[in-house]
Structure formats: structure tokens, C-alpha cells
Residue, then its C-alpha position, 0 to 999 in steps of 0.5 A: p347079533p345083538s340089537e345094540g353094541t358090538t357083536v359077540p366076539a365068538f360069533e363074529a369069529g365063527y362068522a369070519a371063518l365062513g369066508r375062508h371056507g367059501l360058505s355063506f350065511d342065512l340070517q334070521c333075526a328080528p328087525a331091531q337087529l338088522v342095523e347091527a347085522a349090516k355092520l357085521a356083514a360090511k366087515y366081511p365082504d367075502v361072506p355072502l349073506v341072505i336075510d330070511h323071511l323078508g327081515k321078519p317084521r311081526i304081525i303088523l296088522g295084529p292077529d288075523m282073527l278076533d273073538g266074537e262079542g258074545e259067548s256064542e259069536e264065532k270069530k271074525v276076520n280082523p278088519n284092521l288094515t293100518p300097519d304097526a308104524k313103529e315096527l315098520e319104521v324099525w324094519r325099514a331102517g334095518m333093511k335100508a342099512m342091509a341094502a347098502v351092503p352089496h353082497v346082502c340078498v333077501k328071501i321072500g317067504m314066510l309072509g304069514y309071519i308078517v300078516p297072519g291070514w293074509v290070504r283071507t281078504p284082498e285087503r290084507e293081501a294088498v298090505l303084504r304085497d306092497l311090502v314085498l314090492e317095496t323090498v324088491r325095489t330097495f334091493g333090486p330083483n338081482r338080490c331078492m329070491v323067492e323061498s317056499n320055506w315049505w317044511a311041514n304044512a301051509s300054516a307052519s311054512d307061511s306063518d309059523f302057526l300064527s294062522d290056519a289060513a295059508p296058501s299051498a306052495a303052488e298058490f304062493i308061487q302063483k300069488l308072487s307071479t301076479w305081484f311081479a307081473d310088471f317086472s321084465d322076464e329077466e327080472r322075474e327069472m332072477l326073483f324065482s331062480g336066478t338070484a338063488k342060483k347065484f347066491y348058493r352057487l348052483k349050476 
């Protein structure tokens, strides 16, 4: 869907047809498109929709590595820990609109697209962790699902090649398990499998 105005009619017609065939829709879009997407989703409650990759706020701390000051200087980890406020403002408005639509869920994955190289320092990880927990609080564990997004290797799956520092699939699951430690067993079950089973109608 576009960021402003009406949805392309041909796209909306195809989207509406999903419900008639008992199908769902995986949404991958920019944060600026989330509000318009929420309007579309609200019109078709018979089409379950899941937002991919936490809604994809992009590189909110900047690149993970910076060039050294001299020609012989090696690259260093970007020390910035102040997120891009404008990017997050747009993302939060979009996610709030999406959360108001009951049949919309969220996938938690490809987090390196948000903070490339988030595994390099505890501080970068903490920024990302807080966004993940904010999302779970906004939608609730019964509308959030963990995704490995594993399709090539760690760098591709985590950050779409924005960083060469990325967790393995097992390391990623362990990180999230730690982040979700304060949730109940039932809530953790929904986050790691229950929501996905319900959304995709898996037995």
C-alpha cells in the first residue's frame, strides 16, 4: 500500500480475494506505509495479516561500523546509542494503528535491519531489546510470533547484509528467550510457537 492516499485498486481487489479463499497475508513494508496498511486491514477482517520483521524501522542507530580516522586505522564500532527519533515516531504511529486492528499480528525477526551489528555490544542489544518488548506490550504475546527468517546465512537472515555481525539461529532464539524471561510460561509459548500455529492454522 502507498504511504498516503488510497490503496491501488488492483492490489486491494487481490487482497480482498484472500479472505474468500481462506488465505492470510504477510506484510513487508516501510514504517511510513503502516498507517495506510492498517486502514486496508480493517476493511477486511476475514484476511489475517502479519507484519514482517517488527515493522522494519531502518538502521535507527546508524551503521554498526565506522571508518577509522587515518588511512591505516581499522574500523570501529559505532558508539551512537541515540535512536533516530523521527524514524521511530513514524514506526510507533504505524504500529499503534496496526495494533488497533484485532486480526493483525507481528513477526519478531530480522532485527539487524533495525540495529545492524546489534550483537557487537550489550548497549546496542539493549536498544533493540527495548523495541522488541515495546512491540510485545503493544500487541500482546498472543499476537506476536518469533521468526528465524533463516534463508541463507546469519548476515542475510538478520540484517539483509547490513552487517557481518549476526547471531546464528540458535543464538537468536536464546537471546529472545532471555529477553522474554519475565513473561509467563503461557505467554512465552505463544511467542515462540502458539501465535504462529494459530495464525497459520497449523496443527
